[in-house]
Each structure stands twice: as structure tokens, then as C-alpha cells.
C-alpha angles and dihedrals in degrees: 000000000000092000090052090048093052092045090054091050090050092050091049090050091049092051092049090047092050094049091056090068119098133196110279096021111143135201141181113239145155141075111336094006122148137171093291102035143036149096109320113239130176133201102230130167092350102314142076118249144152133263118245114220152151139179090321088067097085138168093275090058092043090050090059088054091049090048091053087054089052089248134128125265119304116264099188143012126207128202137143128358089018100073098161093146093047127236127295124254094201127074124297102244110183140012139187093039108176124170131184089217100247097084119105096208126038092228087065085065127078112276142144128225109240114255135191089262092058120115092211116127129178093262083069091062110128128220129195138201117212130198120236116283117285122239106276122239126239105283098021117156132209140166117234113204137167089210128079091259128113094190102060137044143086111334110236131184130200118225136145093007102308143078119238135167114261113247111255095218094063096052132085133186089264093051091048090049088055091046089055092048089052088056094050103265127116100234147332124268095200145320130217138181115274129219115277114293132193101252137344143194112251116212136163116206137166109207131175134193094276094062119093097171129048084229089069095052120097115271092006132118100019070087090207083135092057113096145124107287145163096255106119101175124087132201120260105209131195112198125191137199117217111187089205090063099049096099093049097039117075117204123221126229142171095281095050099035106040 
């Protein structure tokens, strides 16, 4: 009975873990992988899979993946015959991924979904090695999550030398949408109040659909509104990436949001 009970709990946990993944999430996996290096995998059309690549998959493209993982620029790319991270056992999801290096999400780059006519095989799986995360700029955003998902978590903002969660009460769906755009996504699915946290940044912003950085919103990154406060609830945010919205949804980055 105890075995069956534990099995049920593990299945429930696996289901909850799987449901946290969003289209376009990426991860580093494989033999010998770590937080900075591994086989590049992407959650695409409801399933995890690898990225097929060759010499066209260069450091610029790899650096976009590193940026999406909140890491520093790529220092190396691995592909056939260098299979140091092994080959994937899931599907191969995308191929011909080529980025200019300025994108903040790999699905903003040129790519093709792998079809039955593709010549890609798992020995074409690419791996990347990223450098440690760069120092954030004033107004940087990130999502802190305990799950293997890069698209949802506790929204944090960098100001005055430290990261803190953004206070829930000062946010709106439009502000959360803008936050997701700044991090490379196309919009937000939802946001909710987090459990109590130690301290937060309290901001009050008014954003609209044309904003893609919190700094472009009204009353925002003068940061006169940012201060120590008694708000102890952060904002849990779920961002999403809709490929059909890429052309109409500008993404923020350091050069445009700082």
C-alpha cells in the first residue's frame, strides 16, 4: 500500500511539474551537463526535444539561448562530431536555428519546426556552454522559479545593487505584460500573489500595449516609487510566447530598457 501511495504522489508531482512548462522554454541537459553547459533542449508544441544544428549554429545563436537562461554570453558551441553531452532520447523539435545575437528569446530567431522530411538525427543535437551571468542593469527583470521553467516564477527587479521581488499590489496585467515583453516573451498569461517574502520593491506603473520595457511606462523607471516598504507579497507571473505575435510584439533588452 505504501508503494502504491508513493507512486501516486510521484505521478501527481510529475503532472504538476510537466504543466509548468511553456512553449519556448529551454533547458540544458545531458551527460555532464551543469547550470552553464549542456545539450540544448526546447519545450515546443507540448513536448521537450532537442535542437538540430551544424556549423550555422554559432556563438551569436548560442548567446541568445544563454541570455534566455539568464546567463552570460556563450563561450562555446558543440555539435557533431563533438557529442560531449550525449544525444537526446526525446524528439528533435527545431532545426536551422539562426540568431543575430540581439534577440532575447530563441523563438524570435529564424528556425524551422522539424518535419518528417527533415534529415536531422540525434547526432546533430547541439550543446552550448554559457559564461556566468553578467551584472544586471538598473531595471533588469527576471523570473525566479523552483521548477524547470524559464517562463514562470516570482518576478524580480534589480535596483540599487540588489534583486528583490516586485510588490504585487503595484502591478497590473498591462504592467505584467510589459514585464514579460522585456524578458523576451510576447505577453503574460496571468499573475497572482505570492507567499510572503522578506522584502520587495514597490512600484506604481501605468503601461499600455506599446510598452516593451517597464522604463517606458508612465511613472516607472525614475524609480522614485522604488523604496523599502511594508509590502511582503510578490507577484507570481506566467509569461507566454506566441509565435504568431512575434512581428507585432517588440522585445526589450539592455540597450532599449536601461
